[in-house]
C-alpha positions as CSV (number, residue, x, y, z in Angstrom):
1,X,104.1,93.7,134.1
2,X,107.2,93.5,132.0
3,X,106.3,89.9,131.0
4,X,102.8,91.1,130.0
5,X,104.4,93.9,128.0
6,X,106.6,91.5,126.1
7,X,103.6,89.3,125.4
8,X,101.7,92.2,124.1
9,X,104.6,93.3,121.9
10,X,104.9,89.7,120.6
11,X,101.2,89.7,119.8
12,X,101.5,93.0,117.9
13,X,104.5,91.7,116.0
14,X,102.7,88.6,115.0
15,X,99.6,90.6,114.0
16,X,101.4,93.3,112.1
17,X,104.7,91.9,111.0
18,X,103.8,91.8,107.4
19,X,102.7,95.4,107.5
20,X,106.1,96.3,109.2
21,X,107.9,94.5,106.4
22,X,105.8,96.4,103.9
23,X,106.5,99.7,105.6
24,X,110.3,99.1,105.7
25,X,110.3,97.9,102.0
26,X,108.3,101.0,100.9
27,X,110.7,103.3,102.8
28,X,113.6,101.7,101.1
29,X,111.9,102.2,97.7
30,X,111.2,105.9,98.6
31,X,114.8,106.4,99.5
32,X,116.1,104.8,96.3
33,X,113.5,106.7,94.3
34,X,114.7,110.0,95.8
35,X,118.3,109.2,95.3
36,X,117.8,108.2,91.6
37,X,115.5,111.1,90.9
38,X,118.0,113.6,92.1
39,X,119.7,113.1,88.8
40,X,116.6,114.4,86.9
41,X,116.9,118.1,85.9
42,X,113.9,120.1,87.1
43,X,113.3,121.5,83.7
44,X,113.0,118.0,82.2
45,X,110.7,117.0,85.0
46,X,108.4,120.1,84.6
47,X,108.3,119.8,80.8
48,X,108.2,116.1,80.2
49,X,108.3,113.6,83.1
50,X,106.0,115.4,85.4
51,X,103.2,115.7,82.9
52,X,103.6,112.1,81.9
53,X,103.2,110.9,85.5
54,X,100.2,113.2,86.0
55,X,98.8,111.8,82.8
56,X,99.2,108.3,84.3
57,X,97.4,109.5,87.4
58,X,94.5,110.7,85.2
59,X,94.3,107.4,83.3
60,X,94.4,105.3,86.5
61,X,91.8,107.6,88.2
62,X,89.4,107.5,85.2
63,X,89.7,103.7,84.8
64,X,89.3,103.2,88.6
65,X,86.2,105.5,88.6
66,X,84.7,103.5,85.7
67,X,85.3,100.2,87.6
68,X,83.7,101.6,90.7
69,X,80.6,102.9,88.9
70,X,80.3,99.8,86.8
71,X,80.5,97.4,89.8
72,X,78.7,99.7,92.2
73,X,76.2,96.9,93.3
74,X,74.8,99.1,96.1
75,X,78.2,99.3,97.9
76,X,78.4,102.9,99.2
77,X,82.2,102.9,99.5
78,X,82.6,102.1,95.8
79,X,80.3,105.0,94.9
80,X,82.3,107.3,97.2
81,X,85.7,106.2,95.9
82,X,84.6,106.4,92.3
83,X,83.6,110.0,92.9
84,X,86.9,110.8,94.5
85,X,88.8,109.2,91.6
86,X,86.7,111.3,89.2
87,X,87.4,114.5,91.1
88,X,91.1,113.6,91.1
89,X,91.1,113.0,87.4
90,X,89.5,116.4,86.7
91,X,92.0,118.2,89.0
92,X,95.0,116.5,87.4
93,X,93.6,117.2,83.9
94,X,93.3,120.9,84.8
95,X,96.9,120.8,86.1
96,X,98.0,119.2,82.8
97,X,96.2,121.9,80.9
98,X,98.1,124.5,82.9
99,X,94.8,126.0,84.2
100,X,96.6,126.3,87.6
101,X,100.1,125.5,88.9
102,X,101.3,124.2,92.3
103,X,104.7,125.7,92.3
104,X,106.5,129.1,92.2
105,X,110.1,129.9,91.5
106,X,112.5,130.8,94.4
107,X,115.3,132.3,92.4
108,X,116.7,128.9,91.3
109,X,116.1,126.7,88.3
110,X,116.3,123.6,90.5
111,X,114.3,124.5,93.6
112,X,110.7,125.7,93.9
113,X,108.3,126.1,96.9
114,X,104.6,126.0,97.4
115,X,102.5,129.1,98.4
116,X,99.8,129.3,101.1
117,X,96.8,128.6,99.0
118,X,98.6,125.9,97.0
119,X,99.4,124.2,100.3
120,X,95.7,124.5,101.1
121,X,94.9,122.7,97.8
122,X,97.4,120.0,98.9
123,X,95.4,119.6,102.1
124,X,92.2,119.2,100.1
125,X,93.9,116.4,98.1
126,X,94.9,114.8,101.4
127,X,91.3,114.9,102.6
128,X,90.2,113.2,99.3
129,X,92.7,110.4,100.0
130,X,91.2,110.0,103.5
131,X,87.6,109.7,102.4
132,X,88.1,106.1,101.4
133,X,89.6,104.7,104.7
134,X,87.3,106.8,106.8
135,X,84.2,105.6,105.0
136,X,85.2,102.0,105.5
137,X,86.2,102.4,109.2
138,X,83.1,104.5,110.0
139,X,80.5,104.7,107.2
140,X,78.8,108.1,106.9
141,X,81.1,110.0,109.2
142,X,83.1,112.0,106.7
143,X,80.1,113.8,105.2
144,X,80.3,117.3,103.6
145,X,79.8,119.1,106.9
146,X,82.5,117.1,108.8
147,X,84.9,117.4,105.8
148,X,84.6,121.2,106.0
149,X,85.2,121.1,109.7
150,X,88.4,119.0,109.3
151,X,89.6,121.4,106.4
152,X,88.7,124.6,108.3
153,X,91.9,124.9,110.3
154,X,94.0,124.7,107.1
155,X,91.8,127.3,105.4
156,X,92.1,129.7,108.3
157,X,95.8,129.2,108.4
158,X,96.1,129.9,104.6
159,X,94.1,133.1,105.1
160,X,96.4,134.3,107.9
161,X,99.4,133.3,105.9
162,X,98.2,135.4,102.9
163,X,97.0,138.6,104.6
164,X,99.4,138.9,107.6
165,X,103.2,139.1,107.5
166,X,103.5,135.7,109.1
167,X,105.0,132.6,107.6
168,X,102.6,129.7,108.5
169,X,103.4,127.6,105.5
170,X,105.0,125.0,107.8
171,X,101.7,124.5,109.5
172,X,99.9,123.9,106.2
173,X,102.7,121.5,105.2
174,X,102.4,119.2,108.2
175,X,98.6,119.4,108.5
176,X,97.9,116.5,106.1
177,X,99.8,114.2,108.4
178,X,97.9,115.6,111.4
179,X,94.7,115.2,109.5
180,X,95.4,111.6,108.7
181,X,96.3,110.8,112.3
182,X,93.2,112.5,113.7
183,X,90.7,110.9,111.3
184,X,92.1,107.4,111.3
185,X,94.0,106.6,114.5
186,X,91.1,107.0,117.0
187,X,88.7,105.0,114.7
188,X,91.0,102.1,114.0
189,X,90.7,100.4,117.4
190,X,86.9,100.7,117.4
191,X,86.7,99.2,113.9
192,X,88.8,96.2,115.0
193,X,86.5,95.7,118.1
194,X,83.4,95.9,115.9
195,X,84.9,93.3,113.5
196,X,85.7,91.0,116.5
197,X,82.1,91.3,117.7
198,X,80.7,90.2,114.4
199,X,83.1,87.8,112.7
200,X,85.0,84.7,113.7
201,X,87.9,85.3,111.3
202,X,89.7,88.6,110.8
203,X,91.1,87.8,107.4
204,X,89.5,90.2,104.7
205,X,87.7,92.2,107.4
206,X,90.5,93.2,109.8
207,X,92.5,96.4,110.1
208,X,95.8,95.3,108.4
209,X,94.8,96.7,105.0
210,X,94.2,100.1,106.5
211,X,97.6,100.0,108.2
212,X,99.3,99.5,104.7
213,X,97.2,102.3,103.3
214,X,98.2,104.7,106.1
215,X,101.8,103.8,105.7
216,X,101.6,104.9,102.1
217,X,99.6,108.0,103.1
218,X,102.0,109.1,105.8
219,X,105.1,108.5,103.5
220,X,103.3,110.6,100.9
221,X,102.6,113.2,103.5
222,X,106.3,113.3,104.5
223,X,107.3,113.8,100.8
224,X,104.6,116.5,100.6
225,X,105.9,118.3,103.7
226,X,109.5,118.3,102.4
227,X,108.4,119.3,98.9
228,X,106.5,122.3,100.4
229,X,109.9,123.9,101.2
230,X,112.0,122.4,98.5
231,X,110.1,121.4,95.4
232,X,112.7,119.4,93.6
233,X,112.2,116.8,90.8
234,X,113.2,114.1,93.2
235,X,110.5,115.0,95.8
236,X,107.8,115.4,93.1
237,X,108.7,112.2,91.3
238,X,108.6,110.2,94.6
239,X,105.3,111.6,95.6
240,X,103.7,111.0,92.3
241,X,104.5,107.3,92.1
242,X,103.4,106.9,95.7
243,X,100.1,108.5,94.7
244,X,99.8,106.1,91.8
245,X,100.4,103.2,94.2
246,X,97.8,104.4,96.6
247,X,95.1,104.9,93.9
248,X,95.8,101.4,92.5
249,X,95.9,99.7,95.9
250,X,92.6,101.4,97.0
251,X,90.8,100.5,93.8
252,X,91.9,96.8,94.1
253,X,90.9,96.6,97.8
254,X,87.4,98.1,97.2
255,X,86.7,95.8,94.3
256,X,88.0,92.5,95.8
257,X,88.0,92.9,99.6
258,X,84.6,92.1,101.3
259,X,83.1,95.1,103.0
260,X,82.2,94.0,106.6
261,X,79.5,96.6,107.0
262,X,77.9,95.4,103.8
263,X,78.2,91.8,105.0
264,X,76.4,92.6,108.3
265,X,73.8,95.1,107.2
266,X,73.2,94.4,103.5
267,X,73.8,90.7,102.9
268,X,70.1,89.9,102.9
269,X,67.5,91.4,100.6
270,X,66.7,95.0,101.1
271,X,63.4,94.3,102.7
272,X,64.9,91.8,105.2
273,X,67.8,94.1,106.0
274,X,65.4,97.0,106.6
275,X,63.2,94.9,108.9
276,X,66.3,93.9,110.9
277,X,67.6,97.5,111.3
278,X,64.1,98.6,112.4
279,X,63.6,95.7,114.7
280,X,62.5,96.8,118.1
281,X,64.9,96.2,121.0
282,X,62.4,94.5,123.2
283,X,63.5,92.7,126.3
284,X,64.5,89.1,125.7
285,X,61.8,86.7,127.0
286,X,64.4,84.3,128.6
287,X,67.3,84.8,131.0
288,X,70.9,85.0,129.8
289,X,71.6,81.7,131.6
290,X,68.8,80.0,129.5
291,X,70.2,81.4,126.3
292,X,73.7,80.4,127.2
293,X,72.5,76.8,127.7
294,X,70.9,76.9,124.3
295,X,74.1,78.2,122.8
296,X,76.4,75.7,124.5
297,X,74.2,72.8,123.3
298,X,74.1,74.1,119.7
299,X,77.8,74.8,119.6
300,X,78.6,71.3,121.0
301,X,76.2,69.4,118.7
302,X,76.3,71.4,115.5
303,X,79.9,72.8,115.7
304,X,79.2,75.8,113.4
305,X,82.6,77.3,114.3
306,X,84.2,74.7,112.0
307,X,83.1,77.0,109.1
308,X,85.7,79.8,108.6
309,X,82.9,82.2,107.5
310,X,80.9,81.7,110.8
311,X,79.7,85.1,112.0
312,X,77.6,86.6,114.8
313,X,74.4,86.7,112.8
314,X,74.5,83.0,112.3
315,X,73.6,82.6,116.0
316,X,70.1,83.8,115.1
317,X,69.5,80.3,113.9
318,X,69.2,79.3,117.6
319,X,68.6,82.6,119.5
320,X,65.5,84.7,118.8
321,X,67.4,87.9,119.4
322,X,68.7,90.8,117.4
323,X,72.3,91.4,116.7
324,X,72.8,93.9,119.6
325,X,71.4,91.5,122.2
326,X,73.4,88.5,120.9
327,X,76.6,90.6,121.1
328,X,75.8,91.7,124.7
329,X,74.9,88.1,125.6
330,X,78.3,86.8,124.5
331,X,80.1,89.6,126.4
332,X,78.1,89.1,129.5
333,X,78.1,85.3,129.7
334,X,81.5,84.5,128.4
335,X,83.5,87.6,129.3
336,X,84.8,88.1,125.7
337,X,83.7,89.2,122.3
338,X,82.4,86.9,119.5
339,X,85.8,86.5,117.8
340,X,87.5,85.5,121.0
341,X,84.7,83.1,122.0
342,X,84.8,81.3,118.7
343,X,88.6,81.1,118.7
344,X,88.4,79.2,122.1
345,X,86.2,76.6,120.5
346,X,88.5,76.2,117.5
347,X,91.6,75.9,119.7
348,X,89.9,73.2,121.8
349,X,88.9,71.4,118.6
350,X,92.5,71.6,117.3
351,X,93.8,70.2,120.7
352,X,91.4,67.3,120.4
353,X,92.5,66.5,116.9
354,X,96.2,66.6,117.8
355,X,95.6,64.5,120.8
356,X,93.5,61.8,119.1
357,X,95.5,62.0,115.8
358,X,99.1,62.9,116.7
359,X,100.3,62.1,113.2
360,X,97.9,64.5,111.5
361,X,99.5,67.3,109.5
362,X,99.1,70.8,110.9
363,X,97.5,71.9,107.6
364,X,94.7,69.3,108.1
365,X,94.4,70.2,111.8
366,X,93.9,73.9,110.8
367,X,91.4,73.1,108.1
368,X,89.3,70.7,110.3
369,X,89.2,73.0,113.3
370,X,87.8,75.9,111.4
371,X,90.9,78.1,110.7
372,X,91.2,79.7,107.3
373,X,94.9,78.7,106.8
374,X,97.8,77.0,108.6
375,X,99.5,80.3,109.1
376,X,96.4,81.8,110.9
377,X,96.1,78.6,113.0
378,X,99.7,78.7,114.1
379,X,99.7,82.4,114.9
380,X,96.4,82.1,116.8
381,X,97.4,79.0,118.7
382,X,100.7,80.5,119.8
383,X,99.0,83.6,121.0
384,X,96.4,81.7,123.0
385,X,98.6,78.9,124.4
386,X,102.0,80.5,124.5
387,X,103.6,77.7,122.4
388,X,103.3,76.7,118.7
389,X,101.0,73.7,117.8
390,X,104.0,71.5,117.1
391,X,105.5,72.3,120.5
392,X,102.2,71.7,122.2
393,X,101.9,68.3,120.4
394,X,105.4,67.2,121.5
395,X,104.6,68.2,125.1
396,X,101.4,66.2,125.1
397,X,103.2,63.2,123.6
398,X,105.9,63.3,126.3
399,X,103.4,63.6,129.2
């Protein structure tokens, strides 16, 4: 059991080590930012630096919204994120125009705190930031009705805090972090499983990007929670540049990262996509064993797994089934999902190449066995075989 636990920890480290490094580096930056910003007087921040940073947020939001709408191209996430950026720009513009304020004096020139309904506004901002990752992980889930349901506890808490002699501001301060965990954590694993059922490579469609986004979100949430009780220039400055980073990162990801849902459901023409979605789930005419024989023959002869962009729907070239039945067939006949099934073929191909050509460079082995890069090849091979490709090659040479 302990050995299996260590193996699982090793797999998690190999899979998310870059995100761990990113998180540590970002926490160091947050700490340095807070330490340096402590030297900024609050009056200077409120009168000059704060408005400048908010102005930058407005500019980035408007430019990002323009990019999203200009390059919409039928991708729903772009429309959603463009709308969020537009709302954010309007709210920040109102803040700059001093139509409303998010802070109230506490008897000191250097320390401020947030009131109940101002904290509720912060929760609404947090919900806006969560629209993007939720829409990618589970399209259509966070509609207007569900968004109100998620925001309802914060609204009720703000009402109680306002009308009754109870201090519930701490609940409103921590709710954005709870909100992020509730919306994202339970969907992340399902999203990863869905990707593995449809794609043979996790690059560009896996969950690592959302981990980086949530690291930024939770650090921003921590800053917001601390700022709720002690609104100093250091807290505000740190949260603002974190927000700028999140907005820029999200816009870049949506523009240049392929949307896996779009790849699966909307890659074909609209008419073809609609016919596929509406396809009746009739019982397959042949047995699973017969389809497995067809698959095995096709994979051995055509070797489609050598293409890094090989995906589940490519199996329709040989199987007259819809996507749901193909996925069920892979799981039933091979005891694994599509990603794991294709990975086994690629690993065996790599072994064959290393055995027949012991002097071949690992980069060439990775490329000719269908992996997207030598790094992905080495990581996957070590996970599946327990040793690196070089170690396996040496072991084979000595045997």
